[in-house]
N, C-alpha and C positions, 0 to 999 in steps of 0.2 A: 504493500500500500504506500502511495506517495505521502510525504509529510506535508504537502501543500494543499490545504483545503480550498474549496471554491466558496463563493458567497453563500449566505444562509438560505436554506430551502426547507420547506415543510417536507414530511416524508412522502406525501402524495405528489408533490411537485417533483421530488427526486425520482419517484417510481415512474411517473409519466415520461420523463426524459430518458430514463434508463431503459425502458421497454422499447423506445424508438432507436436507441443507439445500436449501431452495427459493428463498429470496429473497436470499441473501448468498453471496459467494465469499470464500475465505480462502487465503492461501499459508502454507506450512509451512517453518520453518527451525530445525533442531536442537532440536526440542521446543517451540518457540514458534509460535503461530498468529496470523497478522496478517490483519485484515479489509481487504478491498479496497474502495476507494471507487468511486463511479460515474464514468463517463467522459463527457466533453463531446461536443457534436455534432461538432466538428471531429475530435476523437480518433476517433470511430466512423466518420466519413466516410473518414479516412485508412486505418484498418484495413481497411474494406471495399474501398477502391480497391486497396490492396496485394494483398489476397486475390484480387480479381477479375483483376488484371493477371497475377499469378502463375498462377492457374488457366488462363488463356488460353495463356500461354507454356509451361506444363508439361503441357498436355492430352494430347499424344502421347507423352510420355515416362513413365519410371517414378516420377517424383516426385509427391507430393501435398501440397497446401497446406491448412491448417486455421486457423481464426481464433477467438480469444476464449475458448472454453470447453474447450479440450483441456488437461488437466493434463500436466505434464512432470515426472517424477521425476528428480532429480539425486542419485544414490546417494552419490557421493563426498563431497557437501557435506551429506548428510542434509537435502535440501530437496525441495519440490514446489511448482511455480509454474504460473501461467497465462500463457504467452506471448501477446502480442497476435496474432502470426501465427507459425506454425511450419511448416516443410517437412521432410518425411522422404523420402529417396530409396531406402531399402532397405525390405524387408519390415518392417511395424511390429512392435515388441516391446513388451509391456505388463507392468505390475507384477503383475497377476493375471488371472484369467479374466474379470473384469468388462470388460476392454478399454477402460477409461476413463482410464488413466494410462500415458502413453508413457514409455519408458525410453531412447529414442534420438531424435535430431533432427539434421538436416544444416544447417539454416539457421533462424535465429530473428530476429524483429524486435520491437522495443518502440517504441511511440509515446510521446514524452515529454510530460509536463505539468509545470507549475511545481512541483508538490508531489513529483513522482517523478523529475525529471531527474537530480538528484545520485545517487540510489540506482540508477537504471537504468544510468548511466554508470560507477558505482563498484561498490558491493556486489553488485548483481544481475549485472553483467558478470563479477565474480569467481566467482559461482556457475556461470554458464554456461560459463566457461573450464574448469570441472572436469568437463564432459560430454565424454568422449573422442570421440564421433561428431560433435560440432559443428565445422563448417568456417567458417561466417561468422555474425557477430552484427551486426545493423543497428539503428541508433537513428534515429528520424524525429522531427524537431521538429514541433510543430503550430502554433506562433506565428510561424514563418518558414519559408522554403523551404530546408531543410538536411537532408541525409541523410548519415550517417556509416556507412561499411562497414568493419567490422573482420574481417580475414581471417587464419586460422591458417596459419602457415607450416610447412614440413616439420620445422623444428627446434623448433617449439612457440611461436615468437614470434607476436604478433598485429600486423598492419600496418594502419594506418588510411588509408582513402581518403575524403576529404570532397567532397561534391557540393552545389552551390548554383545551378547554371544550370538554369532550368526547361525549357530545350530540349535538354538533354544527356541521353544515355543513361547509366544507372547500371549498370556491369557487375556481374553476379552470377555469378562464376566457378564457385562451387560447384554451381550449378544449370544452368550452360551457357546462360545467357540474359542479356538486358539488360532494364532497366525505365526507362521515360521518367519523369524526375523530375516533369514537369508533370502526368502522368497520376496520379501518387501523390497530388497535391494537387487533383485535379479537383473543382470545386464547393466547395472549402474557402474560407471567408471570408478576404479579404485576399490571395488569390492574385494574381499579376501578370496583367494583361490579355493576351489572345491577340495574336499578331503583327498589326500594323496592315495593312490591305489595300494591295496594291501600287498605285502611281499609274496612272491610266488614261492611256495614251499619246495617246489621241484627245482628251483634255480640253484 
């Protein structure tokens, strides 16, 4: 997200303009509109890997995963964002009849970049915490193997589980499944090599 906001808009003004935009995406926060910058090759690979893994694991259940272009309205924060990956496990609810702005989500992931990491871990996470339906928030580094999973507890606290082992399963309790960390980073430059072959006993 750009740090340069545009003039003050109401949410409905923002949404009208955003729906007509063809080449740019913007996020909305309390009257300010922020242009989103383009994503890197690694960022896009990770997003697609995440979405594909989630689709496979959620295929037979009630949950659905969407990537990149689904708007999410956070009413309590007067915000509207584009999560990298969003999962909803209940019937979708929308801002209006256009059905292009969700108002609920169960699980959200953001892929970090050098320019957005501080915001995604700080200000954006603060926005997501104000979404009552959200049970887990996941941040995925793109320059190293690191996945942080924040889980909302019954008392409202958020607990962090950090994962860096490429061969480990990342538990996704809110969705009732696991994700292999190495699959999230499949074909991403700089990923660790696969396990070496076992020695040949006959050699």
